[in-house]
C-alpha angles and dihedrals in degrees: 000000000000116000109241102155133039095251087056089061090050090055091048092050093050088052099045102031103025095153098035112109108249102177140013134190128188110228124173091346097308129098112237116198142195129199122223088259090053091045088057092046091052092049093046094052094048094045093052089044090055087050089053088051090054100263109158140185111291093023121132127231115198117209123207111179150103117257104300128149086244088065092061096040088052091051094051091042091056091047092047088060094046091257131126129242116217109197116203132203103262093215093053117130119236098264091053091049093048094055096049096043093048096039092051092051090235116190099185133027126204108206119185103217149341093295094056094038089055090053091053095043089053089060098044097113090055097046101072093156095057112094102175141019115207117199127200105192111051096192110126092008099087095103096040107118107189121128086214089073127081128166122241092238091052091053089051090050090055087050094053089050093049090047090056090053096043107023094175096049098093093048092050091053093049092047091054092060116111131200092243096053114113107261100181143008105212115186118220120238093254103229094162102030141321115354118262123221110237112205112214120186126213089255091052092055095040095050091046090057090043088055090055092046090057088069108013110041118197125198139213088250094057123106130205139169125247102209106125120098109285086223090065112092088224091066089051092048094054109021099040115019097025092046094049094047095046101032094228123152121262121203124201118207124239093240136343088257093057098052094108094048090046091051089055090051097048099036091202123218092223133012137179125204134166119244092267092065093049091047089051090052092052090050089049092051096045094047091050089049091051088052094045129098122283091255095050091046091050093048091049096046091046099043100038094072088052090056092048092048092049090046092052092049093049092050088048090046091236123146119265114224124237093248091052092047090053093049091046091056089054090048089050092052098043105029120004101047096047091047093050088051092049091052094049095248100117091114100033117131099175132013121188138201122195145139094077136010117289119222111254092233092056091045091051092047091063095041088053090055089056095256111142093229116173137179119242124192132202146115137243084252096058111015116226115345106161136041139168112252125230109268091014105076120139129185112250098019134095094215130242128320119260118268091254093051127088112204131182140164117232122228091262092051102261119145113238125197129197130177146090092293095063109113129251095244143273118311110253094348113102094166093057091044090053092049093049099041119051120165091340093307120122110223101216100195088227123123111226151137138210114244124219089274094054092254116144117239116199112203104182139294105314093236092052098054104102147156141241121237091271092056094258105154118221140168111223093203092057090056092043092053092053089050092051092057084080114093088220096059120072101173136002135185120195128201136190110126108146089352130116095244146002121273131177142210110209133197113207121225099247097203098050096037089047091053089048091051092050091049089051093044093244110153121216139161113200138009090264093051093048093047093053096051111119091225089055089050089053091049092053090043088064089052091050089051091053089054093047091053086065098045131079107263092244090064099042116135104253102181136016143175136196115238122235092227139024117262101255135202089214086062088047090237091123130023124247086262088054097250112150115246091221098184093053094042090050091052098042095046096037094126092051092048089050092052091051089062095042100086095193091060117089100173139026130200117227135195115186138174116225120203119209125209093259091054098257116135136209134192120228125194124187144128122254125210119227117212129205103218096216093052095047092050093046089055092045 
């Protein structure tokens, strides 16, 4: 039988690779594992248990959990019944959860543990469509007495009982699945408003993975790590659809805090991460180098440029001289090899970055280390559609579209995508669907162009590309990514639309700047106190100067300030995937932005309300300094 749905692939894997390990999870220091046959057994028991609870074809199962095997079992179980999983961001606040659960018409919720159960119970009165909440980890829930709650193991026991009564029932449900059935409702990050539920069919997901397989084959012997939010389509692409189709092994970390250690243990063959992860890794490496011995610092600082130069030449397909080859071998032995091993990349065949543009300096950093980092491109509405090919990697591009993808750029510079992986539409939003899908083409909302080698170059979100008062065009995200190459900068937002110059608000990286302050004997108490130290302003000014040296003079950052708090997803200033909600930030920080462009103003008072995850709020009052970049550098 041809595999036309994801559950079909699970059945195939259990038949062809019954004893091969499909999934592992580290629990209490020990790796637990499940074979493909056991994977199928877990899914079958859960699916039939859901049937026993009244789950029907077309129903939705919301999933609120970190990366656990139970997450992926639940997704396939819902799909096997003709239902739709709706993964949620596990760090969402109650208001955000309530919107997605209600809007998706969810009838059952899988919540990982007490923390997530409490979030859902708090919303009980507003979730009239939810009939049952299933919890996985019973710790702390022993004394909860609510008929709404059922344990994961109890549901599976119901499934085993139903299976004994009707042994063919699961197979009948799986056989009824069709390629065009909706396999997933994946909600967008909501940078410009409420999230939209993108409906992706089995055919959409399968053809997206097939597109990747045309150029990036994976094998049953490969290992990867499932650590990205299950609500992000990239995790579904690799950890669910990709794993089922290629029969590779998926590893779930012990906790989010142990991801880096688990990567070192696993040494995955391929790994995907959004830009923020790669930025954090660069910060970690550079901070460790700063704290290393003189000899190690000297070797790194002398040999890293060699690696970057060789990486540039190889990407440009230029010859590498004999002297450089010799120095590169020394760098490989003393610096690059040990660093790859420390990061857990000793077996990596392909590493990917996607979800947002990655700064060229960071991209080049990993290429210099000998890590085969490549840009991928896609949307929630289509999965991955573009990737850089081995031997054909260029700085600033996201590569070529897959062979089963048609890609074009409209007359006004918007990237358009067409192919079998393009989604079916937005759930309960015909107007948004009509705006995104026109004549079979997906209008991505990204501004881009095709370079002479047919590589796609993504500039920024189309709505964010703007111009100064003199007509100079600039892409804020490009400038922000260059700023975030610094280990001392966690987030940045640049402004300049209809203004005479570019200015920026910067979030410091508390951990790295705090370590720098301690090393330089600079006392501080809180984030706000540290951010407003003159010495920290001078430190960041040097980073701004570094960025300005690589920018056209007309788009140099002329003024900046350090924010008193981090931009926070709980305050809805950034999305759960760390994309800046520019409209909201521009409105909320209007006084600060205005002060950045009032050259006679050197300080600005701020009063802000901070929302904690439990809904509590606090008011913060302080005064922020504004720095003229030229003046600071002249003094430095």
